[in-house]
C-alpha positions in Angstrom: 55.7 229.7 225.4 57.7 229.7 228.5 56.0 229.6 231.8 58.1 230.4 234.9 56.8 228.9 238.2 57.7 227.6 241.6 59.5 224.2 241.3 57.4 221.3 242.8 58.8 217.9 244.0 57.9 216.4 240.7 60.3 218.8 238.9 63.4 217.9 241.0 64.6 215.0 239.0 64.5 217.3 235.7 66.1 220.2 237.5 69.0 217.8 238.8 69.6 216.6 235.1 69.4 219.9 233.2 71.6 221.5 235.9 74.1 218.7 235.7 74.0 219.0 231.8 74.2 222.9 231.8 77.1 223.1 234.3 79.3 219.8 234.4 78.5 218.2 230.8 79.1 221.8 229.3 82.6 221.9 230.8 82.0 224.7 233.4 82.2 222.5 236.4 84.1 219.4 237.0 82.0 216.5 238.1 84.5 216.1 241.2 84.0 219.6 242.0 82.0 219.9 245.6 80.1 222.8 243.8 78.5 219.8 241.4 77.4 218.1 244.3 75.8 221.1 245.6 74.1 222.0 242.3 72.7 218.4 242.2 71.4 218.7 245.9 67.8 220.1 244.8 66.3 219.5 248.1 68.7 221.5 250.0 68.0 224.4 247.4 64.3 223.9 247.1 63.1 227.0 248.7 62.8 229.8 246.0 63.4 227.4 243.2 61.6 228.5 240.0 61.4 226.6 236.7 61.1 227.3 233.3 58.2 225.3 231.8 57.7 224.7 228.0 54.7 222.6 227.2 55.1 220.6 230.1 59.1 220.2 229.7 61.3 221.8 232.4 63.6 223.5 230.5 65.4 225.8 233.0 65.7 226.8 236.3 67.0 229.4 238.8 67.3 230.1 242.6 66.3 233.3 244.2 68.0 234.3 247.2 66.1 237.3 249.0 67.8 239.2 251.9 68.5 236.8 254.8 68.6 233.5 252.7 71.0 230.9 253.4 71.8 230.8 249.6 73.4 234.4 249.5 77.0 234.5 248.5 77.3 237.9 247.3 74.3 240.0 247.9 74.4 242.8 250.6 71.4 244.8 252.1 68.5 245.2 250.2 69.7 243.0 247.1 68.3 240.1 245.6 70.8 237.4 244.4 70.0 234.7 242.0 72.2 231.5 241.4 72.3 228.3 239.6 70.6 229.6 236.6 70.5 226.5 234.3 68.9 225.9 230.9 68.9 222.3 229.4 71.5 222.4 226.5 68.9 221.2 224.2 67.0 224.4 224.9 69.7 227.2 225.0 69.6 229.9 222.6 65.6 230.0 222.7 65.2 232.8 225.3 64.7 230.4 228.3 67.6 232.0 230.2 66.5 235.4 229.2 62.9 234.6 230.5 64.4 233.3 234.0 66.5 236.3 234.4 63.5 238.9 233.4 61.2 236.9 235.9 64.0 237.5 238.7 64.3 241.1 237.8 60.5 241.5 238.0 60.3 239.3 241.2 63.1 242.1 242.7 61.0 244.9 241.5 57.8 243.8 243.1 59.6 243.2 246.4 61.2 246.7 246.3 64.7 245.5 246.4 67.3 247.7 245.3 69.3 245.6 242.9 69.9 242.1 241.6 73.2 240.5 242.0 74.7 237.5 240.5 77.9 235.6 240.1 79.2 233.9 236.9 82.3 232.0 235.7 84.8 233.3 233.1 83.7 230.4 230.8 80.3 231.6 230.8 80.8 234.0 228.0 77.1 233.5 226.3 75.3 234.1 229.6 77.5 237.2 230.3 76.4 238.6 227.0 72.7 238.0 227.8 73.2 239.6 231.3 74.8 242.7 229.7 72.1 243.0 227.1 69.5 242.8 230.0 71.3 245.9 231.9 73.5 244.1 234.1 76.9 245.8 234.7 80.2 244.1 235.9 81.2 244.8 239.4 84.8 243.9 239.5 85.2 245.1 243.0 82.9 242.4 244.2 84.5 239.7 242.4 85.5 236.8 244.5 87.3 233.3 244.8 87.2 230.3 247.0 89.9 231.9 249.3 88.4 235.5 249.6 85.0 233.7 250.5 86.7 231.7 253.1 86.1 228.1 251.7 89.9 227.4 251.1 92.9 228.4 252.8 95.3 229.0 249.9 95.2 231.6 247.2 97.2 229.9 244.4 95.4 228.6 241.2 91.8 229.7 242.1 89.3 230.8 239.6 87.9 234.3 239.9 84.0 234.6 239.8 82.5 237.6 238.2 80.0 239.6 239.9 77.3 241.4 237.9 74.7 243.9 239.2 71.5 245.3 238.0 70.3 248.3 239.7 66.5 248.6 240.2 63.7 251.2 241.1 65.9 254.0 240.2 63.2 256.5 239.7 61.8 255.6 242.9 65.3 256.1 244.7 65.7 259.5 243.1 62.2 260.7 244.0 63.0 260.0 247.7 66.4 261.4 247.7 65.5 264.6 245.7 61.9 265.1 246.1 
């Protein structure tokens, strides 16, 4: 059984290892990429860091960025963004990523946020299929790269990051607008 809970300091080494393995060793991010260092800096992203615990083993993690969070990259207004979702390669395909995303969706609903947004890489096709199965939709008008984000000053050869959105509380919004 998967338990999702806030990360503790004792969890940081396991989160660093599983994130490195999920992103770098799996070939999504180069070890020399500055993003690899950001992923490994667990203390810098400890606020709103949640872990998936299976029988005492930390098997996955995710960061939640609520409105106003310094971790936000693509969220606007009343949106929740989740970032750095990682599942240890030894546990992939066992529903851990799905449990983490369902936790994020529930968290957003409980906090009356309008939708959940996230960015993924083109190489993360298995994750994209999971997001779609959970009701996320591609938002190509919100796709970005390091140039459009103002991180680098050149446009050539940059990877485009895909943005997905999941609308929430639609019944609540329809009632407000038409009731």
